[in-house]
Every structure is written in structure tokens, then in C-alpha cells.
C-alpha positions in Angstrom: 24.2 50.1 47.0 25.6 48.0 44.2 24.4 49.0 40.7 22.9 46.2 38.7 24.3 46.0 35.2 21.7 46.1 32.4 21.8 43.1 30.2 21.1 43.9 26.5 18.6 41.4 25.0 19.4 40.4 21.4 17.0 41.8 18.9 14.4 39.3 17.7 15.3 37.9 14.3 12.1 36.0 13.7 14.0 33.0 12.4 11.7 30.5 14.1 8.5 31.7 12.4 10.2 32.0 9.1 11.5 28.4 9.3 8.0 27.2 10.4 6.3 29.0 7.5 9.0 27.6 5.1 8.5 24.1 6.4 4.7 24.5 6.1 5.0 25.6 2.4 7.5 22.8 1.7 5.1 20.2 3.3 2.1 21.4 1.3 4.0 21.5 -1.9 5.5 18.0 -1.3 2.0 16.6 -0.6 0.8 18.2 -3.8 3.8 16.8 -5.7 2.9 13.2 -4.6 -0.5 13.6 -6.1 1.0 15.0 -9.3 3.4 12.1 -9.6 0.3 9.8 -9.6 -1.5 11.8 -12.2 1.6 12.6 -14.2 0.4 16.1 -15.0 2.6 18.8 -13.3 2.0 22.1 -15.0 -1.8 22.5 -15.0 -3.9 25.3 -13.8 -5.1 23.6 -10.6 -1.5 22.9 -9.5 -0.4 26.4 -10.3 -3.3 27.8 -8.3 -2.5 25.5 -5.4 1.1 26.8 -5.4 -0.3 30.4 -5.6 -2.5 29.8 -2.6 0.3 28.1 -0.6 2.8 31.0 -1.1 0.2 33.7 -0.7 -0.9 32.1 2.6 2.8 32.0 3.7 3.2 35.6 2.7 0.0 36.6 4.5 1.2 34.8 7.7 4.5 36.7 7.6 2.9 40.1 6.9 0.6 39.6 9.8 3.5 38.5 12.0 5.3 41.7 11.0 2.3 43.7 12.0 2.3 42.1 15.4 6.0 42.0 16.2 7.6 44.5 13.8 10.4 42.0 13.1 12.2 43.3 9.9 13.1 39.9 8.5 9.4 38.9 8.2 8.9 41.5 5.5 11.9 40.3 3.5 10.6 36.7 3.5 6.9 37.8 3.0 8.0 39.7 -0.1 9.9 36.7 -1.4 6.9 34.4 -0.8 4.6 37.0 -2.6 7.0 37.0 -5.6 7.0 33.2 -5.8 3.2 33.2 -5.5 3.0 35.8 -8.2 5.0 33.7 -10.5 2.7 30.7 -9.9 -0.3 33.1 -10.4 1.2 34.3 -13.7 1.6 30.7 -14.8 -2.0 30.0 -14.0 -3.1 33.1 -16.0 -0.9 32.1 -18.9 -2.2 28.5 -18.8 -5.8 29.7 -18.8 -5.1 32.1 -21.6 -3.5 29.3 -23.7 -6.2 26.7 -22.9 -9.2 29.1 -23.5 -7.7 30.8 -26.6 -8.6 34.2 -25.2 -7.6 36.4 -22.2 -9.0 35.1 -18.9 -11.8 37.7 -18.6 -15.0 35.7 -19.6 -16.3 34.7 -16.2 -16.2 35.5 -12.5 -13.5 32.8 -12.0 -11.3 34.2 -14.7 -11.8 37.8 -13.6 -10.9 36.8 -10.0 -7.7 35.1 -11.4 -6.7 38.4 -13.0 -7.8 40.5 -10.1 -5.7 38.6 -7.6 -2.7 38.8 -9.9 -3.0 42.6 -10.2 -3.5 43.0 -6.4 -0.3 41.1 -5.7 1.6 43.2 -8.1 0.3 46.5 -6.6 1.1 45.2 -3.1 4.7 44.7 -4.0 4.8 48.1 -5.7 3.3 49.8 -2.6 5.7 48.0 -0.3 8.9 48.7 -2.4 8.3 52.1 -3.9 6.3 53.8 -1.1 7.5 51.9 2.0 4.1 50.9 3.2 5.3 47.6 4.5 2.2 46.7 6.5 0.0 46.9 3.4 0.2 43.1 2.9 -1.6 42.5 6.2 -4.8 43.7 4.3 -4.1 42.9 0.7 -2.7 39.4 0.9 -5.7 38.0 2.9 -7.9 39.5 0.3 -5.8 37.7 -2.4 -6.0 34.5 -0.4 -9.8 34.7 -0.1 -9.9 35.3 -3.9 -7.9 32.2 -4.6 -10.1 30.1 -2.3 -13.2 31.4 -4.0 -11.8 30.3 -7.3 -11.7 26.7 -6.0 -15.5 26.9 -5.5 -16.4 28.5 -8.9 -16.9 26.8 -12.2 -13.4 26.4 -13.7 -14.1 24.6 -17.0 -13.4 26.5 -20.2 -16.7 27.3 -21.8 -17.3 28.7 -25.4 -17.6 32.4 -25.4 -21.2 33.6 -25.8 -21.6 35.8 -28.9 -21.6 39.0 -26.9 -18.1 38.2 -25.6 -16.5 37.3 -28.9 -14.9 40.7 -29.4 -11.5 42.3 -28.9 -13.2 44.8 -26.8 -13.7 42.1 -24.1 -9.9 42.2 -23.5 -9.8 46.0 -23.4 -12.9 46.4 -21.2 -12.0 43.8 -18.6 -8.3 44.6 -18.5 -9.2 48.1 -17.6 -11.7 46.9 -15.0 -9.3 44.5 -13.2 -6.5 47.2 -13.1 -9.0 49.7 -11.8 -10.5 47.4 -9.2 -7.1 46.3 -7.9 -6.0 50.0 -7.6 -9.3 50.6 -5.7 -8.5 47.7 -3.3 -5.0 49.2 -2.7 -6.5 52.7 -2.0 -8.8 51.1 0.5 -6.0 49.5 2.4 -4.0 52.7 2.3 -7.0 54.7 3.6 -7.3 52.2 6.5 -3.6 52.7 7.3 -4.1 56.4 7.2 -6.9 56.3 9.7 -4.7 54.4 12.1 -1.8 56.8 11.6 -4.1 59.8 12.0 -5.0 58.7 15.5 -8.6 57.8 14.7 -10.1 56.3 17.9 -9.8 52.6 18.3 -13.4 52.7 19.5 -14.5 54.0 16.2 -12.8 51.1 14.4 -14.7 48.8 16.8 -18.0 50.4 15.7 -17.0 50.1 12.0 -16.1 46.4 12.3 -19.3 45.7 14.1 -21.3 47.6 11.4 -19.4 45.6 8.7 -20.3 42.3 10.3 -23.9 43.5 10.8 -24.3 44.3 7.1 -22.7 41.0 6.1 -25.1 38.9 8.2 -28.1 41.0 7.2 -27.1 40.2 3.6 -26.9 36.5 4.4 -30.3 36.7 6.1 -32.0 38.0 3.0 -32.1 34.3 2.4 -33.9 33.6 5.7 -36.9 31.4 5.3 -39.8 30.7 7.7 -39.2 28.2 10.4 -35.6 29.3 10.6 -34.1 27.9 7.4 -31.7 29.5 5.0 -32.2 29.3 1.2 -29.2 28.5 -1.0 -28.9 27.7 -4.7 -29.3 24.1 -5.7 -26.4 22.4 -7.4 -26.2 19.8 -10.2 -23.1 17.7 -9.4 -23.2 15.9 -12.8 -23.0 19.1 -14.8 -21.1 21.0 -12.0 -23.5 23.9 -12.4 -26.3 25.7 -10.6 -29.9 24.4 -11.2 -32.2 26.8 -13.0 -36.0 26.9 -13.2 -35.8 29.2 -16.2 -33.7 31.9 -17.8 -31.7 33.6 -15.1 -34.0 32.0 -12.4 -32.0 29.9 -10.0 -33.7 27.1 -8.0 -33.3 27.6 -4.2 -33.4 24.9 -1.5 -33.9 25.5 2.2 -31.3 24.3 4.8 -33.2 23.9 8.1 -32.0 25.7 11.3 -29.2 27.5 9.5 -31.1 30.7 9.4 -31.5 30.8 13.2 -27.7 30.3 13.5 -27.1 33.3 11.4 -29.7 35.3 13.4 -27.7 34.4 16.6 -24.5 35.7 15.1 -26.1 38.8 13.8 -27.4 39.6 17.4 -23.9 39.0 18.8 -22.0 41.2 16.2 -24.6 44.0 16.9 -23.7 44.2 20.6 -20.3 46.1 20.1 -21.9 48.9 18.2 -24.8 49.2 20.7 -22.2 49.5 23.5 -20.2 52.0 21.5 -23.3 54.2 21.1 -24.0 53.9 24.9 -20.4 54.9 25.6 -20.7 57.9 23.3 -23.8 59.0 25.2 -22.6 58.3 28.8 -18.8 58.6 28.5 -18.5 55.5 30.7 -15.5 53.6 29.3 -16.6 50.4 30.9 -19.0 49.9 28.1 -16.1 49.9 25.6 -14.2 47.4 27.8 -17.2 45.1 27.6 -17.5 45.6 23.9 -13.9 44.7 23.3 -14.5 41.5 25.3 -17.5 40.6 23.2 -15.3 40.6 20.1 -13.7 37.4 21.3 -17.2 35.8 21.6 -18.2 37.2 18.2 -15.2 35.6 16.5 -16.0 32.2 18.2 -19.6 32.4 17.1 -18.6 33.4 13.6 -16.2 30.5 13.3 -19.0 28.1 14.5 -21.4 29.6 12.0 -18.9 29.2 9.2 -18.3 25.5 10.2 -22.1 24.9 10.5 -22.6 26.5 7.0 -19.9 24.4 5.5 -21.1 21.2 7.1 -24.7 21.7 6.0 -24.2 23.3 2.6 -21.5 20.9 1.4 -23.2 18.2 -0.7 -26.4 18.1 1.4 -29.8 17.3 0.0 -32.7 19.5 0.8 -36.3 20.4 -0.3 -37.2 23.4 -2.4 -40.3 25.5 -2.0 -40.5 25.9 -5.8 -40.1 22.2 -6.9 -40.8 18.7 -5.7 -38.1 16.4 -4.5 -34.7 16.8 -2.9 -31.9 18.8 -4.5 -28.2 18.7 -3.8 -26.3 21.8 -2.4 -22.6 22.7 -2.7 -20.3 25.4 -1.5 -19.7 26.1 -5.1 -23.3 27.3 -5.4 -22.9 29.8 -2.6 -19.3 31.2 -2.9 -20.2 34.7 -1.8 -22.1 33.7 1.3 -18.9 31.8 2.2 -16.7 34.8 1.4 -18.9 37.0 3.6 -18.6 34.7 6.6 -14.8 34.5 6.1 -14.6 38.3 5.7 -16.4 38.9 9.0 -13.9 36.7 10.8 -11.0 38.4 9.0 -12.0 42.0 9.9 -12.7 41.0 13.5 -9.2 39.5 13.8 -7.7 42.6 12.2 -9.4 44.7 14.9 -7.8 42.5 17.6 -4.4 43.2 15.9 -5.2 46.9 16.1 -6.4 46.7 19.7 -3.3 44.9 20.9 -0.5 46.4 18.7 -1.7 49.9 17.7 1.4 51.8 18.9 3.7 49.4 17.0 1.6 49.6 13.9 1.8 53.4 14.0 5.6 53.3 14.2 5.8 51.0 11.2 3.7 53.2 9.0 4.8 56.2 6.9 3.5 59.6 8.0 -0.2 60.4 7.8 0.5 63.0 5.1 2.4 60.5 3.0 -0.3 57.9 3.3 -2.9 60.5 2.3 -0.8 61.5 -0.7 -0.3 57.8 -1.8 -4.0 57.1 -1.5 -4.7 60.1 -3.7 -2.1 59.0 -6.3 -3.6 55.5 -6.3 -7.2 56.8 -6.9 -5.8 59.2 -9.5 -4.7 56.1 -11.4 -7.8 54.1 -10.7 -10.2 56.9 -11.9 -9.0 57.2 -15.5 -9.0 53.4 -15.7 -12.6 53.3 -14.5 -13.5 56.1 -17.1 -11.9 54.2 -19.9 -13.5 50.9 -18.8 -17.0 52.5 -19.0 -16.2 54.2 -22.3 -14.9 50.9 -23.8 -17.9 49.0 -22.4 -20.3 51.5 -23.9 -18.7 51.4 -27.3 -18.7 47.6 -27.2 -22.3 47.5 -26.1 -23.3 49.7 -29.0 -21.6 47.3 -31.4 -23.1 44.2 -29.8 -26.6 45.4 -28.7 -27.1 48.5 -30.7 -27.2 50.8 -27.7 -24.4 52.6 -25.7 -26.2 52.4 -22.4 -29.1 50.1 -21.3 -29.3 50.8 -17.5 -28.3 47.2 -16.9 -27.6 46.7 -13.1 -23.8 46.2 -13.8 -23.7 49.4 -15.9 -25.7 51.4 -13.3 -23.4 50.3 -10.4 -20.3 50.9 -12.5 -21.6 54.5 -13.0 -22.2 54.8 -9.2 -18.6 53.7 -8.6 -17.3 56.2 -11.1 -19.3 59.0 -9.5 -18.0 58.2 -6.0 -14.4 58.4 -7.1 -15.1 61.5 -9.2 -16.5 63.0 -6.1 -13.3 62.2 -4.2 -11.1 63.9 -6.8 -13.5 66.8 -7.2 -13.6 67.6 -3.5 -9.8 67.1 -3.2 -9.0 69.4 -6.1 -11.6 72.1 -5.7 -12.3 72.1 -1.9 -8.9 70.9 -0.7 -10.3 67.8 1.1 -7.5 65.9 2.8 -7.3 63.5 5.7 -10.2 61.5 7.1 -13.0 62.8 4.8 -10.9 61.7 1.8 -10.1 58.3 3.5 -13.9 57.7 4.0 -14.5 58.4 0.3 -11.8 55.8 -0.6 -13.3 53.2 1.7 -16.9 53.8 0.4 -15.7 53.6 -3.1 -14.1 50.2 -2.6 -17.2 48.9 -0.9 -19.2 49.9 -4.0 -16.6 48.3 -6.2 -17.0 44.9 -4.4 -20.7 45.1 -4.7 -20.4 45.9 -8.4 -17.9 43.1 -8.9 -19.7 40.3 -7.0 -23.1 41.4 -5.6 -24.6 42.6 -8.9 -23.6 39.4 -10.7 -25.5 37.2 -8.3 -28.3 39.4 -6.9 -29.3 41.6 -9.9 -29.3 39.5 -13.1 -29.1 41.4 -16.3 -27.1 41.6 -19.6 -23.9 40.8 -17.6 -25.3 37.7 -15.9 -23.0 35.5 -17.8 -20.0 37.1 -16.0 
């Protein structure tokens, strides 16, 4: 019997996708350039952020493509795009600093600008120094969402309130942004560790389902009778939220939107229910069904996002607290929008894990190395958090005459510090390694995000201006 010669297939170079991403970036920049030619203003903050978003989006696409295919050239070009995006990001930070006359730390918009810059820097460091090349599949989408959110927030330069007119503003917020970015990196590393440590894919499914449940439960805290969803009213003339009084926002109700969110909540709950049934019965068919429901969940989440954008973008609705119709805007509900986008993002990441787990494991450093890098990252973040709280306390005493006021932001900053202190304590004294340590890192970052965003909008206090 004749032997058939084995034909060697050429290794995939990934040139096609790189060219497509490059052409996409060039097209977007060219379209922006045409608008700039009309206005005659090239180097402004808006254009620099547009370039930042374009290159970060290109980098994120290539990082995800590397996670799917393992093609080495994708990482090289993803890093290059990240570097160019970082340069544009740096230009935006510098422009804001020059225009405002102070470091860009005085509002959520400015802190996001600094946070995204720091996250991009740490992504490149983790990739180059520690060889965690897949890290960008998590960190760059976070950076992209951050830049998109900045487009919805108030961007005008406002005079600093008296409490912020201090050198300690620069010290306090610089430490906060460095610490929060390090916490974000430790979160991504902890997730990579759990993949490498052979954590069951089914457990990731339950975790993603739980995350989406919490997200939509948070959105549905705005659920109104008859199925509406309340959002903050927006004043387009002043490009600001409408207030009834001090720290009292005016809410309007968008009809039917609440029921849409209830439907999605029910859908994203199904996988975790099926997971619990599988754990009880051992019948793997329930997991197969749960994995199929993820596709339905993504579709419903995309439709809910589109419905929210269509209804909340410059609509006019009634308020239960005032007469007349009031305008809405996506700028008035940026974190609802971020939650909806986040649910879609984590669901897509689960599909990547489900389809390409073996390839992802091969591309990652050893579990021991990932655990060690996570520890080193938190060992950097914790002193920064400590100094941030100390600087804030000293600044508060000079401004308000008290080191600590149990303001919501202060309280949650202390909770964040305690979680990371617990991580380091248990690791040093009890020798905690592996999954328990990874869970601590993930919990810590979840609290960081609530402290950064949630407290500002849900729990008004002395830091409400931020």
C-alpha cells in the first residue's frame, strides 16, 4: 500500500487580520482628519482621545485574536497599537493638565483619563517583563470602555471647588489612580491564574452568570411601577444633570425599559440555576444546555443595550417628582451603560474560554508564576492604597478639620484597604497561595470599582463633586 506523503501546512502569520485592523485604524483616523481640516483645530483633547480610542480598539482586537488563534504576530502589532494609543492618551492628559492649570484629577472624567493611561502602561509592563501576553484580552477592553465612558461624561474644565484647591489633590489622586490600575492588573492576573490552575469551565460559567445577575439587579434598583426605568434628567443647554436640590438628582421614568431589563435578568439567571442542578445531579446535559443559553443571553443583552441607547438618548419623559417632560441623555446614565456593556463583554470572554481553553493555557505562564506576579502586583498596590488613605486623611483635616468623617467614599476606601490587607496577611502568615489568593484579588477589584464609580453616584457625600 502506497504511503501518502504528509504535506506541511505553513504556519499562520495573521497578516490578513493585521492588515484589516491597520486599514480600519487608518480609515477612522482619515475620517477624523477630514473633520479636523474643516475645524482647523488638530491637537485638541477630543481628537487625542479619539486617536486613543481608535488605537486601543485596534490593540484590543489583536489581543483577542491572539487569545483565539495564538498567532505570535498579533501580539507584536497589538503592543505597537497600544504604544501609539498610549502616546495619544499621554497627549490628552498633558492637554487637559495645561488647559485646566492643574493635574487631571478633579472629576470622574479626569480620573478616568488618568486611570486608563496607567492601565495601558501596566499592561505593557506585564506583557514585556513578565511574559503574560494574553493580559491585554482583559485590560484593553477595560481601557476601551473607560475611554467610551469619557465621551459621555462632562468634559468642560470647571473651576476647582475650594476643597480641591490643594497640592494634596495631586498626591492623593495620583496614589489612587496608580493603586486602582495595579488592582485592575491583579484582577486580570488572578483570572489568568484560575484558567491555568484548571478551574472548571463550569465554575467560570456560574461566575459569569452571577456577574450579569448582579449587574442587572443593580440596574433594576431603578425599576418603577408599570415597568418603567428611572434615569437622571439631563439639561442639554448646560450639559449637566438636573437637580431638585443639593445632591438631589431629578429622575424621569422611561416606559417599558424596566420590563426589558427584567427579561434579561431572568435569562442571565438560567445558567447559574442549571449549574446548581448539575452540581446536585451530576448530569452534564444541564451544563450543555447552560452553555447554549449563553448565546441567547448575549443576543438579549445586545438588544437591551440597543433599547436603552435608543430610549435614553435625548428622549423626553415625565418625572414622578416634578411636572412636565424632561430630557434624558446617555451622559446622565454612563454607569448603567457601562454595566450593560460589561455584561456583554464578560459573556463573550466566557465563549472565548469555552472554545479555546487549551490554547489559552498553553499561552500562559505557569500557575505558580501567575500567582507570584499577582502577589507582587498587590504588594505594590497595597502601599499605594495606604498612602492614598493617609494623604486623604491629612488633606481632610486641613480642609474640614477632621481626619476621618465616615463619608461613603472614605468608608469604602477603608473596606478596599482591609480586603487587600487580608490578602497579604493570609499569604504571609498562613501561606495562602493559589485559588484562595486569586479569589481575594478578584473580590478586591470588585470593591475598587464600586468605590471608584458606585459610591460617587449612589452614595452622595463629601466626595460627590468627584
